[in-house]
C-alpha positions, 0 to 999 in steps of 0.5 A: 821115874827116878834118876837112880837105878839098881847098881848091881851091874858095872863094866863087866868087859875085861879091862886089864893092865900089864905093867913091868920092865922090858922083857918082863913078859908083858906082851906074851902074858897079854896075848895069853889072856887075850887068847883065853878071854876069847875062848872063854866067851866063844867070840869069833872076831880076831884079836886087834892090837895097837902096836907101838913097838912092832912086836905083834909080828913075833906073836902073830903065828901063835895067835893065828894058830889059836884063832885061825886068823892073824891079828888085826890093827895098826902100828901107831903111837898116836892116841887118836888111833887108839881111840878109833880102834877101841871104837871099831873093835866095839862095833864088832870089828875084833873080839879082844883089844890089846894096846901095847904099849900105853907108855908110847902113847903117853910119851908121843902125846907129850912130845907132840904137845911140847913140839906144837907149843914151841912151834907157836912160841917160835912164831911169836919170837919166843924161845923154845922150852925144854919141858912142858910148863905146869899150865900144859898138864891140864889140857894133856890130861884132858886128852888122855882122859878121853882115851881112858873114858873110851877104854873103860866104857867100851863094850869090848875086852880090853888089855893094856900094856905099859912100861914102868919106872922107879918111884922115889921118895925123899926120906929122913935117915936115921942121922936126920939127913934127907935121902932119895930112895926107891919106894916102888914102881910106877907105870910110864904113863899118865899116873892113874893109868894102871889103877883105872883097870879092874885087873892090874898085873905087874910082870917082873923077870926073876932069877929063881933056883932049879934044884933038879937041874942044880942051876939058875933059870929065868921066870916071868913072874906075875904079881896081881896088884889089883883084882876088883873081885878079890879072887887072885888079888895079891897072888903070884904066878911064875910063867902065868897062863890064862888059867892064872887069871881065869878066876876074875874072867869067869866072873865077868858078865858082859851083858851087864855092862853099865858105862859110867856117865863121863860127858855130863859136867856140874854146872860151875857157872864159869864167867869170861875171866874163868871164875865160877859161881863158888869163887865169886861167892867167896870173893863177895863174902870177903868183900862183905866181912871187910865192909862189916869191919869198915861199918864198925870202925866208923860207927863211933864204937871203935875204941879200946875201952870196955864200954866200946868193946861191949857196944861192938859185941852187942851190935854184931850179936844183934846183926848176926846172931853170934860173936864168932868171927869164923862163923860170920866169915863163913856165912853165905853172902846173902846172909851176910848182906842181911846182917850188914843192913841190920847192923847199919840200922842197930848203929843208927839206933844206938847213936840216936838213943845216946844222943 
């Protein structure tokens, strides 16, 4: 049987993310989407929350009025608790999961890493670090990816909420001076967090003019940054409800859920020094090219005269089938070794013929 399959299915559970500044309406809108999704699919379980800012209590009356049961979950900022909640809900514990907010999960993970790192440094008599070193981001991102893989592959509808911060770019002004300018917003979590969702929405608090009242009023505006079904992509809704996002939800088919394989990794052949087969191959190529240069240097044909250059060209062409140094440097090490052996024979034969 072929290891490949028809790819007409996918992650058909809702995977949504609401991002925005404080008081932009993320939590309320996420609740409306969760309630509507539960009703649309006729699910019986309660809504589950990982509550990082003690906000669910304000939503609980509305949730209980709509579902008949209060929300369940845990008040925590530990990413491990988020993973446990997703797995528990996947087993039938809940109908829809809301994680509010992932920004606190990421910050707590980073703070915990730096705390543990400094504790270890203190035990060794070293000073504390003010920030996470470059070498620390690898383990942090790997730990976060475990959470994201669980989120994306879980057989349960999940909605993430996260705060945003401004993104800045270094741009050159008309006068040729460099300036730091705002270029947009980004979610306050690991940089790829929002983009992995199938529905990404940014919430903003906007002041609009109400002509009937002849006064300004505040609305919570939803801008769809990404809809993988491309039904409401780039759409905007003021004070959105479930119906605003329904064109995305109605296309979901949970029965066609097909998770992505995340546990299997390519064989890299890593040795005890952390080198891979590929890095060792590159090193071996470099060594063999240096040996080729050395063999030509001591061959007796290393002069700058025209005859010496012609002799070297004939030897290289005969051994490697090309005069392109770039092509030689990019040959596989096996071919380079064969060429080096052949070069030694050609040098010996040429010396004998000229003796």
